[in-house]
Every structure is written in structure tokens, then in C-alpha cells.
C-alpha angles and dihedrals in degrees: 000000000000091000090053092056090046091051092050093047092050093047090049092053094044096046093063096239108156137130117261118210140188124214117209124199124191134185120240095266094047089234094119134036139175127202125199128179129219115248114301113207128208133209119248127201092200104060093188092063123100106264126226134188139194138242118191125211135179130182119202089221091063130052096215131081123233120221116198113200116201115198121191126211124186094191122091113247095002107140109202107185118067098216114249090344091073114112132204115196129187120198103202119200090338088282112076130046123203116194123196136183124201117273092204129035109269115251140191109255104178144013131213108216094192097056096022087233129132144203123236128199131206125182120220127186121222126187119234092253094051092046093049091049090052094043095050098040123118095222131016130183120190128206121193116190118192138160103308104354146052121211125194120205132183130217111235114221091223101050117007100042089041091052092050092048093047090049091049090052099041105035122096 
């Protein structure tokens, strides 16, 4: 019985089933608000690649969405993003491609002292129309090209697409 619970717990963790939330902040007059999602993870076919994940953000003062891409490296000194030459591409419904470049210079946001690795972050700006097309697509493939590598991630219908749709409906 104990092995069954362990098997169920491991399959739950590996399947990517988790709740995705959005935090909303408002000023005292309720004239301004900002929404930010929790991390949104993708699926990767190549398990040896360096994984990345998204965090969505929207400010009521702006019309556009911000997409923060966090890319993890387990190698010491390995810089993943290629500055402003980094590209993020979305293949939406196998018909349309959106290409984005960072709006701010990518930066290192955390270090792992045990593995000597780090996590980098780049901010991309998406218009409302582009974001809605991605959020309500049936299939989305993401390609992130950095300094020496290209990683391809897939939106899972159950988590990633649901997270984008929920954020589109609940953000301000």
C-alpha cells in the first residue's frame, strides 16, 4: 500500500499537475492594478536541454503583456541568453509564428551554490492580440534561442494553455 501511494505521488509530480495562480495588486484608490502569475512550466521532448519557464505580468497602465522567461543552467559560468540577440518564437496552431526579442537586457536572478548553476531572466513584451492568440490556440510550440543553444518547449493542454487562458481572463 505504501508503494502505491509513493507511485501515485511520483506520477503526480512528474505529470505536471499543479495549480496555477495569479496575484493581483491594487493601489489604494483602485485606479491601478498589476497582475503577476506564478511560474508556468512547459514540456520538453529533449530532457537533456536546459529548461526554461514563464511568468506572466500585466499592468493596467499598459496595454501589453510582459512575459518573463527564466532559463536555468546547471553549469558554472555558462551564460544562456545572448543579450538583445536572444529570440523567443511561438508557433501557434502550426500556422503562425510570433518572434520576440527582449525589451530589457537579460540578467542573472539567482545562483545555486550546490551545483554552481544559475537562473537567468529575460523580459519580452507581447501585444494583447498576440497574447490572446497564443492563449486561445489549440497547439503552441516555443523556441528559445540563446548564445550557444536552442531549446524547444511545448505547451501542454492541461497546464500551460490553461494557465495562459486563466491569466488572460483574470488579469487587469
